[in-house]
C-alpha positions in Angstrom: 1.0 -47.2 -2.2 0.1 -45.3 0.5 3.6 -44.9 2.3 5.3 -43.8 -0.8 2.3 -41.2 -1.0 2.6 -39.8 2.8 6.7 -39.9 1.8 6.1 -37.9 -1.0 3.4 -35.4 0.2 6.0 -34.1 3.0 8.5 -33.7 0.5 6.6 -31.6 -1.8 4.9 -29.7 0.9 8.2 -28.8 2.3 10.0 -27.8 -0.6 6.7 -25.6 -1.6 7.1 -23.7 1.8 11.0 -23.3 1.6 12.8 -20.0 1.6 13.2 -19.8 -2.3 10.9 -22.1 -3.5 10.1 -21.8 -7.3 7.4 -23.6 -7.8 4.6 -22.8 -5.4 1.3 -25.2 -5.0 -1.8 -23.9 -5.6 -4.7 -25.0 -3.3 -5.9 -28.0 -5.0 -2.5 -29.5 -4.7 -1.7 -28.5 -1.1 -5.4 -29.9 0.1 -4.3 -33.2 -1.7 -0.8 -33.5 -0.1 -2.3 -32.5 3.2 -5.0 -35.1 2.7 -2.2 -37.9 2.5 -1.0 -36.8 5.8 -4.7 -36.9 7.5 -6.0 -33.8 7.0 -9.6 -33.7 6.4 -12.1 -30.8 5.4 -13.7 -29.2 8.1 -17.1 -30.2 6.4 -16.1 -34.0 6.3 -17.8 -36.8 8.5 -16.3 -37.4 11.4 -13.9 -39.7 13.5 -15.2 -42.2 15.3 -13.8 -43.0 18.9 -10.8 -45.5 18.0 -9.9 -43.3 15.4 -9.1 -40.2 17.6 -7.9 -42.7 20.0 -5.3 -43.9 17.1 -4.1 -40.0 16.3 -3.7 -39.2 19.9 -1.1 -41.9 19.7 0.8 -41.1 16.9 0.7 -37.5 18.2 2.4 -38.7 21.4 4.9 -40.8 19.3 6.1 -38.1 17.2 6.1 -35.9 20.1 8.2 -38.2 22.1 10.7 -39.5 19.4 11.5 -35.6 19.3 12.1 -35.5 23.3 14.1 -38.3 23.1 16.7 -37.0 20.9 20.0 -36.3 22.3 20.3 -33.0 20.6 18.0 -30.1 20.2 20.2 -29.1 16.5 18.4 -31.1 14.0 18.2 -29.6 10.7 15.2 -29.8 8.1 16.3 -33.2 6.6 16.8 -34.8 9.9 13.3 -33.7 11.2 12.1 -35.2 7.7 13.8 -38.4 8.5 12.7 -39.0 12.1 9.1 -38.4 10.7 9.0 -41.1 7.8 10.6 -43.7 10.2 7.5 -44.5 11.4 4.7 -44.3 8.7 2.0 -44.8 10.9 2.3 -41.8 12.3 3.0 -39.9 9.4 -0.1 -40.4 7.9 -1.7 -39.2 11.1 0.8 -36.0 10.9 -2.3 -33.5 10.2 -5.1 -35.4 11.3 -7.2 -34.2 14.7 -7.3 -36.2 17.5 -9.9 -36.0 20.6 -11.3 -32.4 20.9 -10.3 -32.2 17.0 -6.5 -31.5 18.5 -4.3 -31.2 16.0 -0.2 -32.3 16.3 0.7 -28.7 17.3 -1.5 -28.6 20.2 -0.2 -31.7 21.5 3.5 -30.1 21.3 2.6 -27.2 22.8 0.0 -28.6 25.4 1.4 -31.0 28.1 -1.4 -31.2 30.6 -1.9 -34.8 31.9 1.2 -36.0 30.5 4.3 -38.1 32.1 7.2 -36.1 30.5 8.5 -33.6 32.6 7.7 -29.9 30.8 11.0 -27.6 31.1 12.9 -25.6 29.3 15.3 -28.3 27.7 12.6 -30.5 26.3 10.6 -27.6 24.4 14.1 -26.8 22.9 14.6 -30.5 21.3 10.7 -30.0 19.9 11.9 -26.7 18.3 13.0 -28.4 15.2 9.9 -30.2 14.5 7.9 -27.0 15.2 10.4 -25.1 12.8 9.6 -27.9 9.9 5.7 -27.9 10.5 5.8 -24.1 10.3 7.4 -24.2 7.1 4.6 -27.2 5.4 1.3 -25.3 7.0 2.2 -21.9 7.6 -1.3 -21.3 9.1 -0.9 -24.2 10.9 -0.7 -21.9 14.0 -3.9 -20.7 13.3 -6.2 -24.1 13.5 -8.9 -24.5 16.3 -9.8 -27.1 18.6 -13.3 -27.9 19.4 -13.2 -25.3 22.2 -12.4 -22.8 19.6 -8.8 -22.7 20.9 -5.8 -22.0 19.2 -2.7 -23.8 20.3 -0.6 -20.5 22.0 -4.1 -20.3 23.8 -3.7 -24.3 24.9 0.3 -23.4 25.8 -0.3 -20.4 27.7 -3.6 -21.9 29.8 -1.6 -25.2 30.6 2.0 -24.4 31.3 2.5 -23.6 35.2 6.0 -21.9 34.7 5.3 -18.6 33.2 8.7 -18.1 32.2 8.3 -21.0 29.7 4.9 -20.4 28.2 6.4 -16.4 27.6 9.5 -18.8 25.9 6.8 -20.7 23.6 5.1 -17.3 22.4 8.7 -15.5 21.9 9.6 -18.9 19.4 6.3 -18.6 17.6 5.7 -15.1 17.4 9.3 -13.1 17.5 11.2 -11.9 14.7 14.4 -11.9 16.4 17.7 -13.6 17.7 16.7 -16.9 15.6 13.1 -17.1 16.5 10.4 -18.4 13.3 8.3 -14.8 13.4 5.3 -16.6 12.2 2.7 -14.6 11.1 -0.2 -16.7 11.5 1.2 -17.5 15.0 1.2 -13.7 15.5 -2.2 -13.5 14.5 -3.5 -16.6 16.3 -2.6 -14.6 19.9 -5.9 -12.6 18.8 -8.3 -15.3 17.2 -11.1 -16.3 19.7 -13.5 -18.5 17.8 -16.2 -16.4 18.4 -17.7 -16.9 14.6 -18.6 -20.2 15.9 -20.5 -19.3 19.1 -22.9 -17.0 19.9 -21.1 -15.4 23.0 -17.9 -13.7 23.1 -14.8 -15.9 24.0 -11.1 -14.7 25.4 -8.1 -15.1 22.9 -4.6 -16.0 23.7 -4.1 -12.4 24.5 -6.6 -12.1 27.3 -5.5 -15.3 28.8 -1.6 -14.2 28.7 -2.3 -11.4 30.7 -4.6 -13.6 33.1 -1.7 -16.2 33.7 1.1 -13.0 34.2 2.8 -14.6 30.6 4.6 -11.7 29.1 4.5 -11.0 25.1 7.0 -8.6 24.0 5.7 -4.9 22.8 7.5 -5.9 19.4 5.3 -8.5 19.1 1.9 -6.7 20.3 2.4 -3.6 18.0 2.1 -5.9 15.3 -0.7 -4.9 12.8 -2.4 -8.4 12.7 -3.2 -7.8 16.5 -4.1 -4.1 16.1 -8.0 -5.5 16.2 -7.5 -7.9 19.2 -6.3 -5.5 21.6 -9.2 -4.1 21.7 -11.3 -7.0 21.2 -13.4 -8.4 24.8 -13.2 -11.8 25.8 -16.1 -14.4 27.5 -16.4 -11.8 30.4 -16.9 -9.1 28.0 -13.4 -7.5 29.1 -10.8 -5.8 26.8 -7.3 -6.6 27.3 -6.9 -3.4 29.5 -9.8 -4.0 31.5 -8.2 -7.6 31.9 -4.9 -6.0 33.3 -6.4 -3.8 35.5 -8.2 -6.6 37.3 -6.8 -7.4 40.7 -4.8 -9.1 41.8 -2.0 -6.5 40.9 1.0 -8.1 39.8 4.5 -6.8 38.6 3.1 -8.4 35.1 -0.2 -6.5 34.7 1.2 -3.5 35.6 3.7 -4.2 32.9 1.0 -5.4 30.6 -1.4 -2.3 31.4 1.9 0.5 30.1 2.8 -1.5 27.5 -0.8 -1.6 26.1 -1.6 2.0 27.0 2.0 2.9 25.0 1.1 0.6 22.0 -2.5 2.3 21.4 -3.5 5.0 24.0 -7.3 4.6 22.2 -7.2 1.5 24.4 -8.4 3.6 27.1 -11.2 4.3 25.7 -12.2 1.0 24.6 -16.1 0.1 26.6 -16.7 -3.5 28.2 -19.8 -5.0 27.7 -21.3 -2.9 30.3 -20.1 0.4 28.4 -17.1 1.3 31.3 -14.2 2.1 30.3 -10.7 0.7 31.8 -10.4 3.6 34.1 -14.0 3.6 35.2 -14.2 -0.2 35.5 -10.8 0.2 37.4 -12.6 2.0 40.2 -15.3 -0.3 40.2 -12.9 -2.7 41.3 -12.0 -0.4 44.5 -15.3 -0.9 46.6 -15.7 2.2 48.8 -13.5 4.3 46.6 -14.7 8.0 46.1 -15.6 9.1 42.9 -13.2 11.5 42.5 -10.3 9.4 44.4 -7.3 8.9 42.2 -5.8 6.4 44.7 -6.8 3.0 43.8 -7.3 0.5 47.1 -5.4 -2.4 46.6 -6.7 -4.6 50.1 -6.6 -7.9 49.8 -10.7 -7.4 49.7 -10.8 -6.3 46.1 -7.9 -9.3 44.8 -10.2 -12.1 44.4 -9.9 -11.6 40.3 -14.2 -11.2 40.6 -16.0 -8.6 39.0 -18.1 -6.2 40.8 -21.5 -6.5 40.8 -21.9 -3.7 39.2 -20.2 -4.3 36.0 -21.7 -8.0 35.3 -22.5 -8.6 31.6 -25.9 -7.3 30.1 -26.2 -9.8 27.5 -25.0 -7.3 25.0 -21.5 -7.6 23.4 -19.2 -5.1 21.5 -16.1 -6.7 19.0 -12.8 -4.7 18.0 -13.6 -1.3 16.7 -16.8 -0.8 17.7 -15.6 -0.5 21.2 -14.1 2.7 21.3 -15.7 6.1 22.6 -16.6 9.4 21.0 -13.5 9.5 18.4 -10.6 11.6 20.6 -10.2 15.0 19.9 -7.0 16.5 19.4 -5.1 19.5 19.2 -3.7 20.9 15.7 -0.1 20.5 15.1 0.0 16.6 16.1 2.2 15.2 18.4 2.6 17.5 21.7 6.1 18.1 22.9 5.2 17.8 27.3 7.4 16.6 29.9 4.8 15.5 31.7 4.2 11.8 32.1 3.6 9.1 34.6 7.1 7.5 35.1 8.2 6.6 38.0 11.9 7.9 37.8 11.6 10.7 40.8 14.6 9.4 42.0 13.4 7.9 45.0 11.3 11.4 46.1 8.1 10.0 45.6 6.6 6.4 46.2 5.8 4.5 43.2 2.3 5.7 41.5 -0.5 3.2 42.1 -2.1 2.0 39.2 -5.1 4.4 39.2 -3.0 7.4 39.6 -0.4 6.4 36.7 -3.6 6.0 34.3 -5.5 9.1 35.4 -1.9 11.1 34.7 -1.0 9.0 31.3 -4.8 10.3 30.1 -4.3 13.6 30.9 -1.3 13.8 29.4 -0.8 11.5 26.5 -2.8 14.3 23.7 -6.6 13.5 24.6 -8.4 16.6 24.6 -10.1 17.8 27.9 -13.3 16.3 26.9 -12.4 13.1 25.7 -9.9 12.6 29.0 -12.7 12.8 31.4 -15.3 11.0 29.2 -12.7 8.1 29.5 -12.2 8.4 33.5 -15.4 8.8 34.5 -19.1 7.9 33.8 -21.4 9.9 32.7 -23.3 10.3 36.3 -19.7 10.7 38.4 -18.2 13.4 35.9 -15.6 15.4 37.7 -13.5 18.2 36.4 -9.8 18.1 36.1 -9.0 21.7 35.5 -9.2 24.5 38.3 -9.1 27.4 35.9 -12.7 28.9 36.8 -11.5 32.3 38.2 -11.4 35.3 35.9 -9.3 38.4 36.6 -10.2 40.7 38.8 -12.6 37.9 40.7 -12.8 38.7 44.4 -12.2 35.5 45.5 -13.4 34.4 49.4 -14.2 30.8 51.2 -17.9 31.5 50.2 -17.2 32.1 46.4 -15.3 28.9 46.3 -17.5 27.1 48.6 -20.4 28.2 45.7 -18.5 27.4 43.3 -17.8 23.6 44.6 -21.6 23.0 44.7 -21.8 22.3 41.0 -18.0 22.3 39.8 -16.7 18.8 41.5 -12.7 18.5 41.3 -10.7 15.4 41.2 -8.1 15.0 43.4 -5.5 14.8 40.5 -6.2 17.9 38.1 -4.1 18.5 35.2 -3.6 22.3 35.6 -4.5 25.0 38.2 -4.4 28.0 36.5 -5.3 31.3 38.7 -5.0 34.7 37.2 -4.8 38.2 39.0 -7.7 38.0 41.5 -8.5 39.8 44.9 -8.7 37.6 47.7 -11.0 38.5 50.9 -10.1 36.4 53.8 -13.4 35.1 56.1 -13.8 37.4 58.9 -15.9 34.8 60.6 -13.1 32.4 60.8 -9.8 32.9 62.4 -6.8 33.5 60.1 -4.7 31.6 61.9 -6.8 28.5 61.6 -5.8 28.5 57.8 -2.8 30.5 57.5 0.3 29.4 58.7 2.3 31.6 61.0 5.6 31.8 59.0 4.1 33.8 56.3 1.8 36.2 58.7 4.4 38.7 58.5 5.5 38.5 55.0 5.9 42.0 53.3 4.6 40.7 49.7 1.3 39.1 49.3 0.3 35.9 50.9 -3.5 35.9 49.3 -3.4 32.9 47.1 -2.6 30.4 49.8 -6.3 30.7 50.7 -7.5 28.8 47.3 -4.5 26.1 47.8 -5.5 25.8 51.0 -9.4 25.2 49.7 -7.8 23.0 46.7 -6.4 20.6 49.4 -8.7 21.0 52.2 -11.6 21.4 51.1 -11.5 20.1 47.6 -9.3 17.4 48.7 -6.5 18.1 45.7 -3.5 16.0 46.1 -1.7 15.8 43.0 -1.7 19.2 40.2 0.2 18.4 37.0 0.7 21.9 36.0 0.3 25.4 37.8 0.1 28.9 36.1 -0.2 31.6 38.3 -0.4 35.3 37.1 1.7 36.8 39.9 3.5 39.8 37.9 4.7 43.1 39.1 6.3 45.4 36.5 9.8 44.1 35.9 12.1 46.5 37.1 9.1 48.1 39.8 10.2 48.8 43.5 6.3 47.9 44.2 7.4 44.1 45.6 4.2 43.7 47.6 2.5 42.8 44.2 3.9 39.7 44.0 4.0 36.4 46.2 6.8 35.9 48.9 8.9 33.2 48.4 7.6 31.6 51.7 3.7 31.9 50.7 4.5 30.4 47.5 6.1 27.1 48.9 3.4 26.8 51.5 0.9 26.9 48.4 2.5 24.6 46.4 4.1 22.0 48.8 2.6 18.6 48.6 0.9 18.9 45.3 3.6 17.4 43.4 3.3 19.9 41.0 5.4 18.5 37.4 5.2 21.9 35.3 6.0 25.0 37.0 4.6 28.3 35.8 4.8 30.4 38.8 4.7 34.0 36.7 6.5 36.0 39.3 10.0 37.9 38.3 13.5 36.3 39.6 11.9 33.6 41.7 15.0 31.9 43.6 15.3 27.3 42.3 15.3 27.1 46.0 11.8 28.1 46.5 11.1 26.2 43.2 13.1 22.8 44.9 11.1 23.2 48.1 7.9 23.8 46.9 7.9 21.0 44.3 11.1 19.0 44.2 10.0 16.6 41.5 9.4 19.3 38.9 10.2 18.2 35.3 9.4 21.5 33.5 9.8 24.8 34.6 9.0 28.1 33.2 11.3 31.3 34.1 10.8 34.9 34.5 14.1 36.9 34.4 13.9 40.7 35.3 16.8 41.2 33.4 19.2 40.8 36.0 22.5 38.7 35.3 22.9 37.7 38.6 19.9 36.0 38.7 21.0 34.2 35.5 24.0 33.2 37.2 22.5 31.9 40.3 19.9 29.4 38.3 22.7 28.0 36.2 25.0 27.6 39.4 26.4 24.2 41.0 23.1 25.1 43.9 20.7 25.8 41.6 18.3 24.5 39.0 20.2 21.3 38.4 19.5 20.3 41.7 16.2 19.6 40.7 16.7 15.7 40.0 13.8 15.6 37.4 14.1 18.4 35.5 13.7 18.2 31.9 12.5 21.6 30.1 13.6 25.0 30.9 11.3 28.1 29.3 13.1 30.8 30.0 11.7 34.5 29.8 13.9 37.5 29.8 13.0 41.4 30.3 15.6 43.5 28.7 16.1 45.5 31.9 18.4 48.0 31.6 21.2 46.4 29.4 21.8 46.4 25.6 20.1 43.8 23.3 23.7 42.7 22.6 24.2 42.2 26.3 21.1 40.7 27.7 21.9 38.1 24.9 25.4 37.2 25.8 24.1 36.9 29.4 21.2 34.6 28.1 23.8 32.6 26.2 26.1 32.5 29.1 23.4 31.1 31.0 22.4 28.5 28.6 26.3 27.3 28.3 26.5 27.0 32.2 23.8 25.0 33.0 24.1 23.1 30.2 27.2 21.6 31.0 26.3 21.3 34.4 23.6 18.8 32.9 26.0 17.0 31.2 28.1 16.1 33.6 25.6 14.5 35.3 25.3 12.7 32.4 21.5 14.6 32.1 19.4 16.0 29.1 18.1 19.6 29.4 16.2 21.3 27.0 16.3 25.3 27.1 14.0 27.9 25.2 14.8 31.0 25.8 12.6 34.5 25.0 14.4 37.9 25.4 11.7 41.0 25.5 8.7 39.0 26.6 6.7 41.1 28.4 3.4 40.1 30.4 2.0 43.4 31.5 -0.4 43.6 34.2 -4.5 44.2 32.8 -5.7 47.5 34.1 -8.5 47.5 36.5 -11.8 48.7 34.3 -14.5 50.3 36.4 -17.5 51.2 34.8 -21.5 52.6 36.6 -24.5 50.2 35.9 -27.3 52.2 33.8 -29.8 53.0 36.3 -33.5 51.8 36.4 -35.7 53.3 34.4 -38.6 56.1 35.1 -42.1 55.9 34.4 -42.5 58.1 31.2 -38.8 57.3 30.4 -37.5 56.1 26.9 -37.1 52.5 27.6 -39.7 52.2 30.6 -42.2 49.6 29.0 -39.3 47.4 28.2 -37.9 47.6 32.1 -41.6 47.1 33.3 -41.7 43.7 31.2 -39.3 42.6 33.5 -40.7 44.2 36.5 -43.8 42.1 36.1 -42.0 39.1 35.6 -39.9 39.4 38.3 -42.9 40.7 40.3 -44.6 37.3 39.0 -41.8 35.3 40.5 -42.1 36.6 44.1 -46.2 36.0 43.8 -45.2 32.6 43.0 -43.0 31.7 46.0 -45.7 33.4 47.9 -48.8 31.3 46.6 -48.0 28.7 49.6 -48.4 25.6 47.7 -47.0 22.8 48.9 -43.9 21.8 46.9 -44.6 18.4 44.5 -41.9 15.7 43.3 -40.4 17.0 40.1 -41.6 20.2 40.2 -38.2 22.2 39.3 -37.5 22.8 35.5 -34.0 22.0 34.3 -32.6 24.5 31.6 -30.0 23.7 29.4 -28.1 26.6 28.0 -26.0 26.2 24.8 -23.6 29.3 25.0 -19.9 30.4 25.8 -20.2 29.7 29.1 -21.6 31.1 32.5 -19.6 33.4 34.8 -21.4 31.2 37.6 -20.5 33.4 40.6 -22.4 36.6 39.1 -25.4 37.5 41.1 -25.8 34.2 43.0 -26.0 31.8 39.5 -23.9 29.4 41.5 -27.0 28.4 43.2 -29.3 27.8 40.0 -26.3 25.3 38.2 -26.7 22.0 38.2 -23.1 21.3 36.4 -22.0 21.9 32.8 -19.6 20.7 30.3 -17.1 22.5 27.9 -16.6 20.7 24.5 -14.3 23.9 23.6 -10.9 21.9 23.0 -7.2 24.0 23.1 -3.9 22.5 23.2 -3.9 19.9 25.7 -1.2 21.8 27.4 -3.2 24.6 28.4 -6.3 25.1 30.1 -9.8 24.4 28.9 -12.0 27.0 28.6 -14.9 26.3 31.4 -18.5 26.0 31.1 -18.2 28.1 34.4 -16.8 31.3 32.8 -17.8 33.8 30.3 -15.3 34.4 27.1 -17.4 37.2 25.6 -19.8 37.5 28.7 -22.8 36.5 26.4 -23.6 33.2 27.7 -23.4 34.6 31.4 -26.2 37.6 30.0 -28.3 35.0 29.0 -28.0 32.8 32.2 -29.0 35.8 34.2 -32.2 36.1 32.3 -33.2 32.9 32.1 -33.0 32.5 36.0 -34.3 36.0 36.7 -37.6 35.1 34.5 -37.6 31.8 36.2 -35.4 31.6 39.7 -36.2 28.1 40.2 -34.9 26.9 36.8 -31.5 25.1 36.7 -29.6 26.4 34.1 -28.2 23.1 32.7 -28.4 19.9 33.4 -26.2 17.6 31.1 -27.6 14.3 30.0 -30.0 14.5 33.0 -33.4 14.8 30.9 -33.6 18.5 30.6 -37.1 20.2 29.7 -35.5 23.1 27.8 -32.5 23.8 26.0 -32.0 27.7 25.1 -29.8 28.7 22.1 -29.4 32.7 21.9 -27.5 31.9 18.6 -27.8 31.3 14.5 -25.5 30.0 11.8 -25.9 30.8 8.2 -26.8 28.0 6.5 -24.0 27.4 3.6 -24.3 26.8 0.1 -22.1 24.1 -0.2 -24.0 22.6 2.9 -27.4 22.8 0.9 -26.3 21.3 -1.7 -24.8 17.4 -0.1 -25.3 15.8 2.5 -23.3 17.2 5.5 -23.0 14.9 8.3 -22.6 17.4 11.4 -25.6 19.1 10.1 -27.3 15.3 9.6 -26.3 15.1 13.1 -27.9 18.4 14.6 -31.1 17.8 12.9 -31.2 13.8 14.5 -30.7 15.8 17.8 -33.4 18.0 17.4 -35.8 15.5 16.2 -34.9 13.5 19.3 -35.4 16.1 21.6 -38.7 17.5 20.0 -40.2 14.2 18.9 -39.4 11.1 21.5 -42.5 8.9 22.1 -42.5 9.8 25.8 -43.6 13.7 26.0 -42.0 13.2 29.7 -38.3 12.9 27.8 -39.2 15.4 25.2 -37.6 18.9 25.6 -38.6 22.6 24.2 -35.9 24.2 22.4 -35.5 28.0 21.9 -33.1 30.0 19.7 -32.4 33.3 18.5 -34.1 34.9 15.1 -31.5 36.2 13.0 -30.5 39.9 13.5 -30.7 40.9 9.8 -33.7 42.9 9.5 -36.6 41.6 7.1 -36.2 38.7 5.5 -38.9 36.4 3.7 -37.5 33.4 4.7 -35.3 32.1 7.8 -32.6 29.9 6.8 -30.0 29.6 10.0 -29.5 26.8 11.9 -31.2 25.6 14.2 -34.6 26.4 13.0 -34.0 25.3 9.4 -33.9 22.6 10.6 -37.1 22.1 12.3 -40.4 23.7 12.8 -40.7 22.2 16.5 -37.9 25.2 17.3 -39.3 28.5 18.8 -37.4 31.1 16.9 -37.5 34.5 19.5 -37.5 38.0 17.6 -36.1 41.0 19.3 -38.3 43.9 20.4 -38.1 47.6 21.0 -38.9 49.6 24.0 -42.7 50.3 22.7 -42.9 46.5 22.5 -42.8 46.5 18.8 -40.5 44.5 16.5 -36.7 45.8 16.6 -35.3 47.0 13.3 -33.2 44.1 13.5 -36.2 42.1 13.2 -38.3 43.9 10.9 -41.7 42.5 9.6 -40.0 39.0 9.4 -41.5 36.2 10.6 -40.3 34.8 14.4 -43.0 32.9 16.5 -42.9 35.4 19.1 -41.5 38.1 20.1 -40.1 39.6 23.9 -38.0 42.5 25.0 -34.4 42.8 23.4 -33.1 46.1 23.2 -30.5 47.8 25.5 -32.2 45.5 28.0 -30.4 46.4 31.3 -30.1 43.7 33.7 -31.0 45.4 37.1 -33.9 43.9 39.3 -35.9 46.1 41.5 -38.3 44.2 43.9 -39.2 43.9 47.0 -37.8 40.3 47.6 -34.8 40.5 44.9 -32.3 43.4 43.6 -29.2 43.0 41.7 -26.0 44.5 43.3 -23.4 46.1 41.5 -22.2 44.8 38.2 -18.9 44.7 35.5 -19.2 46.7 33.1 -19.3 43.9 30.6 -23.0 42.9 31.6 -24.6 46.6 32.1 -26.8 45.9 28.9 -27.6 43.8 25.9 -29.1 44.3 22.4 -30.4 41.6 20.5 -32.5 38.6 19.6 -30.2 36.6 21.4 -31.8 38.1 25.1 -35.4 38.1 23.3 -34.5 34.3 23.5 -33.2 34.1 26.8 -36.3 35.6 28.1 -38.2 33.2 26.4 -36.7 30.1 27.7 -37.3 31.6 31.1 -40.8 32.5 30.6 -41.4 28.9 29.6 -39.8 27.3 32.4 -42.2 30.0 34.5 -45.6 28.4 32.8 -44.0 24.6 33.3 -42.9 25.4 36.7 -46.2 26.9 37.8 -48.1 24.5 36.1 -46.3 21.2 37.9 -46.6 23.0 41.4 -50.3 23.2 41.1 -51.0 20.0 38.3 -48.6 17.7 39.0 -47.4 15.4 36.1 -50.4 17.1 34.3 -47.6 19.8 33.6 -45.8 17.1 31.7 -48.1 18.2 28.3 -46.3 21.4 27.8 -43.3 20.1 26.6 -44.9 19.6 23.8 -44.2 22.2 21.1 -47.7 23.0 20.1 -49.0 23.1 23.4 -46.4 25.3 24.9 -47.0 27.6 21.8 -50.7 27.8 22.9 -49.8 28.7 26.3 -47.6 31.7 25.1 -51.0 32.9 23.5 -52.5 32.5 26.5 -51.2 35.4 28.0 -51.7 37.4 25.4 -49.8 38.5 22.0 -50.1 41.9 20.2 -50.2 42.1 16.3 -46.7 41.4 16.0 -46.8 38.5 18.2 -45.2 40.4 21.6 -45.9 38.5 24.5 -47.5 41.1 26.7 -47.2 39.6 30.1 -48.2 43.1 31.5 -51.7 42.2 30.7 -52.2 38.9 32.3 -48.9 38.9 35.4 -49.2 42.7 36.0 -52.9 44.1 35.7 -54.8 41.3 36.3 -52.4 39.0 38.9 -50.6 42.0 40.6 -54.4 42.9 42.2 -54.7 39.4 43.7 -55.2 39.3 47.6 -52.7 37.1 49.2 -55.8 34.7 50.1 -56.2 34.8 46.3 -53.2 33.9 44.8 -53.5 30.2 45.3 -56.5 30.6 43.3 -55.3 32.8 40.7 -52.4 30.2 39.9 -55.5 27.6 39.9 -57.0 29.9 37.2 -53.9 30.3 34.8 -52.5 26.7 34.8 -55.4 25.7 33.6 -55.5 28.3 30.9 -51.9 26.8 30.1 -53.4 23.3 29.8 -56.1 24.3 27.3 -58.8 23.5 30.3 -60.6 27.1 29.9 -60.7 30.6 28.0 -58.3 32.4 30.6 -59.2 35.9 28.9 -63.3 35.3 29.2 -63.0 33.9 33.0 -61.2 37.1 33.8 -63.9 39.1 32.4 -66.5 37.1 34.0 -64.9 37.9 37.5 -64.3 41.4 36.9 -68.5 41.5 36.4 -69.0 39.3 39.1 -66.5 42.0 41.6 -68.5 44.9 40.1 -71.8 43.2 41.0 -70.7 42.6 44.7 -69.5 39.5 44.6 -66.5 39.0 46.9 -63.9 36.6 45.9 -62.4 34.3 43.4 -64.3 31.4 42.0 -62.5 28.9 39.5 
């Protein structure tokens, strides 16, 4: 009776699974038939050793029966006949043998077997494999006791990588007659981790490790979307695994294929929280943090994980392994000629993997912040945009050296942007040491060579993807000296392997571009309206000689001709050049624009506000700053030894800081910009200030506390200054808003950390809206633990914009002048945009600086006791200790001017001891000072605490 039941079960399963089946089986019927063919439910009793041995023998017989066939073209009926020829083996068709291995495991895993495994034998097994997939479509997903699917065992066991690739293609490919089983495709990503506590590799991880090729069509399947980012037993994603040494051609293909399928794989974190690019840097001990070239020496090709990336006992899976969601420019996909492809017609050696990935990361459409967070660890963050210069800056080696103290560059840059600036050559350094002899006699400018020399030799930049240089004179002007000479341009850019050229100079020769950047892919050309220039560019010795050129952006001034004539000239240029590219079987995109004119910006000039004289309007407000300037000198001259951790870190959240202004470079530790722009354009960096607002705020913070570090991102800042307000929106107030919730949580975390040492004091501006019953602006309305600072007038009263509202404190904030006048510190000549400022934003910056000075003094004298002042209430009490008017004006003049200013040099340390005691709430400062005065009147010399 058993044999007919097994025969019937086989036929019914085949009928229900074959194409065009009219009566599919329900699950209970399928389970009944599979049971007749040896399948037991997972929760059923385990088989004993003799049973599993019998099953293994049956599976071996089945495999041998098909390998011994003389043909590999059996149809399904013939396959069924061979299976039914041995009723005993048929009963074990879907039974599990030793280690829970199925027949499918046995068919693709020849480890330990006598038969020679080759392509011919596998072809003879294919009719059986097709038949089995018809009967049990999910057969490829069955796991053995080690939680391995059959394809994993096939990839793990075979020695011939080509045969492994053929097996995967047979099961998963959907072209050229391959079965294309969805279950087989899905099985490539099955790890079986649900049955165990630890992560396990899936077949894709193993394929990468074994250098097995899997086609991009298979990998793009939606069934594998999550699996590409899941982690293996070592806590590595597929991309991490592909990057592991040794680097092979097949591994390189895997890397390129994976990022082309899903660029977000670049942001997947391994179990140590490290992206693939960061992991690649870890694979190369001794490699500098900024290097984009990964060492491939034998010492790094052992396939071992570096010590720094050992698993720490936590894990991530699938979609959880993502960095902060990427920023995208509006407009969808970005059209650009930038790419990391090695198609330079032999002019450059093949890119190493690290450089290739960095270029891909910077050019695939990520926002700048996302790309940098993928490329670098937080403590090794570098900049990939050099766009820190502003129009009319005076640039020297000293200027650039100061910039490099906090603005660290990678040796691969996404963009270099240089506006119209003035260059000062260092007189203390021999010019010929820097400037090559062949540009010394040039009539045109050579200035920017100094900047590019610094980039190459001091900042160690070796590759720039996009160059934008403002180097224009007026069209048809005879003043050619305003632009750089051809030879200077060549010397500036040679060796940087520029891909996108945008040196804004009229009528530049294609020979100059070819000499400086032979591998360029995209060029911006500026024609003054001369047809001879257009004809030279379209000549056989012109732009067509740039063998990688793909895109041309032509901007033409109308010049002396009529508009119709100029249109004809441009049309002739496009036709002639396109024909030359077609003749070489190359494509070229040309975008032309007539009459686009880029004028030079007129240089503005102005005069600083002079310091106010005593009795003059505004003197009292200016005196507030003078007192704090003098007190800063007082602290420096108190001869108190430095203590570890005395420095104060202030984070400024604003529109950037012009770091070169008045020595701010020396007070900045670093920064980050979260302003995202078109990935093809320069990002607004933290060290330029779009409207000057952030620069002024930074200036006043540093002025009140010179020792403050104006921003230390993710390094445990002490103070956060936010000189701005955001109106609360009615819709936001009436419904949950994720962004507001995130801001509220960030404020809570900063001000209420269980460890007072990790807390930060938050300062924001009071809204300049006059008298108001309630402040309903962000960030203050989200927390009472933020100091909201109002602006005061020259007389020390709340300004009209503050009115009788209720800020926490009032500080100077009306037409505040910048000049410093003390024996130790004096301001120089500043641009007119920084002459004066009005508003509570200035007052907020002064309050943050005052808090920094309080914290700095107390740390210097009291050490770690000063951390108590990082509590909101304690700092509030310290401000009150200085002295407040009825309108909450902070009266620094009374304490720091009239009292401290009279102290003799020998008394300064003792006075600071007294003040810091008061800040910590240990004494009544005013009463103590009163007692001291009485003792002095009574003839007691000296000061006693």
